[in-house]
C-alpha positions as a Markdown table, in Angstrom:
| # | Residue | x | y | z |
|---|---|---|---|---|
| 1 | Met | 0.2 | -0.2 | 0.3 |
| 2 | Leu | 1.3 | 3.6 | -0.5 |
| 3 | Phe | 1.7 | 6.0 | 1.9 |
| 4 | Thr | 1.6 | 9.8 | 1.5 |
| 5 | Val | 4.0 | 11.7 | 3.9 |
| 6 | Lys | 3.4 | 15.4 | 4.5 |
| 7 | Leu | 4.6 | 18.3 | 6.0 |
| 8 | Gly | 1.6 | 20.4 | 7.6 |
| 9 | Ser | -0.1 | 19.9 | 4.4 |
| 10 | Glu | 2.5 | 20.1 | 1.9 |
| 11 | Val | 3.6 | 16.6 | -0.4 |
| 12 | Ile | 7.6 | 15.9 | 0.8 |
| 13 | Gly | 7.5 | 12.0 | -0.2 |
| 14 | Ser | 5.8 | 8.5 | -0.2 |
| 15 | Ser | 6.4 | 5.1 | 0.3 |
| 16 | Val | 5.4 | 1.5 | 0.0 |
| 17 | Ile | 5.6 | -0.4 | 2.7 |
| 18 | Glu | 7.7 | -3.2 | 2.8 |
| 19 | Ser | 8.1 | -5.0 | 5.5 |
| 20 | Gly | 6.1 | -4.9 | 9.3 |
| 21 | Asp | 5.8 | -6.5 | 12.7 |
| 22 | Pro | 2.4 | -6.6 | 13.2 |
| 23 | Ser | 2.9 | -8.0 | 16.8 |
| 24 | Met | 4.5 | -4.7 | 17.7 |
| 25 | Gly | 1.6 | -2.6 | 14.9 |
| 26 | Cys | 5.1 | -1.6 | 13.1 |
| 27 | Ala | 5.7 | -1.5 | 9.5 |
| 28 | Tyr | 8.4 | 0.1 | 7.4 |
| 29 | Gly | 9.2 | 1.4 | 3.7 |
| 30 | Thr | 11.5 | 2.5 | 1.2 |
| 31 | Phe | 10.6 | 6.6 | 1.6 |
| 32 | Val | 10.7 | 8.9 | -2.2 |
| 33 | Pro | 10.9 | 12.0 | -1.4 |
| 34 | Thr | 10.1 | 14.7 | -3.1 |
| 35 | Arg | 12.0 | 18.2 | -2.8 |
| 36 | Ala | 9.8 | 19.4 | -0.6 |
| 37 | Tyr | 11.8 | 17.0 | 1.9 |
| 38 | Asn | 14.7 | 18.8 | 2.1 |
| 39 | Ala | 12.9 | 21.4 | 4.5 |
| 40 | Ile | 13.4 | 18.5 | 7.1 |
| 41 | Gln | 16.1 | 16.0 | 5.7 |
| 42 | Gln | 18.9 | 17.6 | 8.5 |
| 43 | His | 17.2 | 16.7 | 11.0 |
| 44 | Cys | 16.0 | 13.9 | 9.4 |
| 45 | Ile | 19.6 | 12.8 | 9.2 |
| 46 | Arg | 21.1 | 14.3 | 12.6 |
| 47 | Tyr | 17.9 | 12.7 | 14.9 |
| 48 | Arg | 17.6 | 9.2 | 12.5 |
| 49 | Glu | 19.1 | 7.2 | 15.6 |
| 50 | Lys | 17.3 | 9.3 | 18.2 |
| 51 | Trp | 14.5 | 10.6 | 16.9 |
| 52 | Lys | 12.9 | 13.7 | 17.8 |
| 53 | Pro | 9.6 | 14.1 | 15.7 |
| 54 | Val | 8.7 | 17.0 | 13.9 |
| 55 | Pro | 5.7 | 18.8 | 14.2 |
| 56 | Gly | 2.7 | 19.2 | 11.6 |
| 57 | Leu | 4.2 | 15.5 | 10.0 |
| 58 | Thr | 1.8 | 12.8 | 8.9 |
| 59 | Val | 1.2 | 10.2 | 7.3 |
| 60 | Glu | -1.9 | 9.4 | 5.0 |
| 61 | Glu | -2.7 | 6.4 | 3.5 |
| 62 | Ala | -3.8 | 5.3 | 0.3 |
| 63 | Arg | -7.5 | 6.4 | 0.2 |
| 64 | Gly | -6.5 | 9.6 | 2.3 |
| 65 | Ile | -6.6 | 8.3 | 6.0 |
| 66 | Ala | -4.3 | 10.4 | 8.5 |
| 67 | Leu | -2.5 | 7.4 | 10.1 |
| 68 | Glu | -2.4 | 7.4 | 13.4 |
| 69 | Cys | 0.6 | 5.4 | 15.4 |
| 70 | Lys | 1.7 | 5.5 | 19.4 |
| 71 | Gly | 5.1 | 5.6 | 18.5 |
| 72 | Gly | 4.8 | 8.3 | 16.1 |
| 73 | Phe | 6.8 | 8.4 | 12.7 |
| 74 | Gln | 10.0 | 8.0 | 12.1 |
| 75 | Ile | 12.4 | 9.3 | 8.7 |
| 76 | Val | 15.6 | 6.8 | 8.9 |
| 77 | Asp | 17.9 | 9.3 | 6.6 |
| 78 | Cys | 21.2 | 7.1 | 6.1 |
| 79 | Ser | 21.4 | 8.8 | 2.3 |
| 80 | Pro | 25.0 | 10.8 | 2.8 |
| 81 | Glu | 26.6 | 7.3 | 3.6 |
| 82 | Ile | 24.2 | 4.9 | 0.9 |
| 83 | Gly | 22.7 | 7.0 | -1.5 |
| 84 | Ser | 18.6 | 8.3 | -2.0 |
| 85 | Glu | 17.8 | 4.7 | -1.5 |
| 86 | Gly | 19.2 | 4.8 | 2.4 |
| 87 | Ile | 16.2 | 7.0 | 3.3 |
| 88 | Glu | 13.5 | 4.9 | 4.9 |
| 89 | Leu | 9.9 | 5.2 | 6.5 |
| 90 | His | 9.2 | 4.1 | 9.9 |
| 91 | Leu | 5.6 | 3.7 | 11.2 |
| 92 | Leu | 5.6 | 2.4 | 15.3 |
| 93 | Gly | 2.9 | 1.4 | 17.0 |
| 94 | Ile | -0.1 | 1.7 | 14.7 |
| 95 | Thr | -3.6 | 2.0 | 16.1 |
| 96 | Met | -5.3 | 3.9 | 13.7 |
| 97 | Pro | -6.7 | 2.5 | 11.1 |
| 98 | Pro | -5.9 | -0.7 | 12.3 |
| 99 | Tyr | -2.8 | -2.8 | 12.1 |
| 100 | Ala | -4.6 | -5.6 | 10.1 |
| 101 | Glu | -7.1 | -3.3 | 7.6 |
| 102 | Leu | -3.7 | -1.6 | 6.6 |
| 103 | Phe | -1.8 | -5.2 | 6.0 |
| 104 | Pro | -4.1 | -8.4 | 5.9 |
| 105 | Asp | -1.5 | -10.1 | 4.4 |
| 106 | Asp | 1.1 | -9.8 | 7.4 |
| 107 | Leu | -1.4 | -11.5 | 9.6 |
| 108 | Lys | -2.2 | -14.6 | 7.5 |
| 109 | Ile | -1.1 | -17.7 | 9.0 |
| 110 | Arg | 1.7 | -19.2 | 6.0 |
Protein backbone atom coordinates (compact mmCIF):
# COMPACT_ATOMS: atom_id res chain seq x y z
CA MET A 1 0.00 0.00 0.00
CA LEU A 2 1.19 3.51 -0.82
CA PHE A 3 1.57 6.00 2.01
CA THR A 4 1.92 9.76 1.56
CA VAL A 5 4.02 11.79 3.99
CA LYS A 6 3.11 15.43 4.57
CA LEU A 7 4.55 18.34 6.47
CA GLY A 8 1.51 20.47 7.11
CA SER A 9 -0.37 20.34 3.82
CA GLU A 10 2.73 19.86 1.64
CA VAL A 11 3.65 16.40 0.35
CA ILE A 12 7.29 15.67 1.23
CA GLY A 13 7.37 12.09 -0.03
CA SER A 14 5.80 8.66 -0.22
CA SER A 15 6.49 5.07 0.67
CA VAL A 16 5.31 1.63 -0.30
CA ILE A 17 5.56 -0.34 2.91
CA GLU A 18 7.66 -3.45 2.30
CA SER A 19 7.87 -5.12 5.70
CA GLY A 20 6.41 -5.02 9.15
CA ASP A 21 6.08 -6.51 12.60
CA PRO A 22 2.40 -7.20 13.28
CA SER A 23 2.99 -8.01 16.95
CA MET A 24 4.44 -4.51 17.49
CA GLY A 25 2.15 -2.73 15.02
CA CYS A 26 5.19 -1.39 13.16
CA ALA A 27 5.85 -1.17 9.43
CA TYR A 28 8.76 -0.02 7.27
CA GLY A 29 9.43 0.93 3.68
CA THR A 30 11.70 2.88 1.37
CA PHE A 31 10.91 6.60 1.45
CA VAL A 32 10.82 8.46 -1.87
CA PRO A 33 11.19 12.19 -1.17
CA THR A 34 9.87 15.16 -3.09
CA ARG A 35 11.78 18.46 -3.24
CA ALA A 36 9.79 19.64 -0.23
CA TYR A 37 11.62 17.03 1.90
CA ASN A 38 14.66 19.34 1.84
CA ALA A 39 12.93 21.39 4.57
CA ILE A 40 13.42 18.59 7.13
CA GLN A 41 16.14 16.39 5.64
CA GLN A 42 18.93 17.60 7.92
CA HIS A 43 16.71 16.93 10.96
CA CYS A 44 16.03 13.38 9.69
CA ILE A 45 19.75 12.76 9.22
CA ARG A 46 20.77 14.25 12.57
CA TYR A 47 18.12 12.44 14.63
CA ARG A 48 17.91 9.13 12.77
CA GLU A 49 19.19 7.17 15.78
CA LYS A 50 17.47 9.12 18.57
CA TRP A 51 14.38 10.42 16.85
CA LYS A 52 12.87 13.79 17.71
CA PRO A 53 9.40 14.23 16.21
CA VAL A 54 8.84 16.81 13.48
CA PRO A 55 5.83 19.02 14.33
CA GLY A 56 3.22 18.83 11.59
CA LEU A 57 4.51 15.57 10.07
CA THR A 58 1.65 13.27 9.08
CA VAL A 59 1.22 10.07 7.11
CA GLU A 60 -1.85 9.14 5.06
CA GLU A 61 -2.77 5.79 3.59
CA ALA A 62 -3.95 5.43 -0.02
CA ARG A 63 -7.56 6.46 0.71
CA GLY A 64 -6.37 9.71 2.32
CA ILE A 65 -6.99 8.57 5.90
CA ALA A 66 -4.39 9.91 8.35
CA LEU A 67 -2.57 7.27 10.38
CA GLU A 68 -2.22 7.35 14.13
CA CYS A 69 0.82 5.69 15.69
CA LYS A 70 1.67 5.44 19.39
CA GLY A 71 5.36 5.72 18.58
CA GLY A 72 4.92 8.25 15.78
CA PHE A 73 6.44 8.39 12.33
CA GLN A 74 10.14 8.48 11.61
CA ILE A 75 12.09 9.14 8.44
CA VAL A 76 15.43 7.38 8.85
CA ASP A 77 17.83 9.08 6.44
CA CYS A 78 21.16 7.36 5.78
CA SER A 79 21.47 8.90 2.31
CA PRO A 80 24.80 10.66 3.01
CA GLU A 81 26.40 7.24 3.43
CA ILE A 82 24.50 5.02 0.97
CA GLY A 83 22.56 7.26 -1.42
CA SER A 84 18.87 7.94 -1.97
CA GLU A 85 17.90 4.29 -1.47
CA GLY A 86 19.03 4.74 2.14
CA ILE A 87 15.93 6.64 3.30
CA GLU A 88 13.15 4.73 5.05
CA LEU A 89 9.77 5.55 6.55
CA HIS A 90 9.06 3.85 9.89
CA LEU A 91 5.50 3.66 11.24
CA LEU A 92 5.81 2.88 14.94
CA GLY A 93 2.91 1.35 16.86
CA ILE A 94 0.07 1.79 14.35
CA THR A 95 -3.25 2.26 16.15
CA MET A 96 -5.62 3.73 13.52
CA PRO A 97 -6.63 2.47 11.08
CA PRO A 98 -5.93 -0.92 12.64
CA TYR A 99 -2.78 -2.72 11.48
CA ALA A 100 -4.88 -5.66 10.27
CA GLU A 101 -6.87 -3.35 7.98
CA LEU A 102 -3.73 -1.81 6.47
CA PHE A 103 -1.70 -5.02 6.11
CA PRO A 104 -4.05 -8.03 6.08
CA ASP A 105 -1.45 -10.24 4.37
CA ASP A 106 0.97 -9.78 7.30
CA LEU A 107 -1.51 -11.53 9.59
CA LYS A 108 -2.27 -14.57 7.44
CA ILE A 109 -0.95 -17.88 8.73
CA ARG A 110 1.62 -19.22 6.31
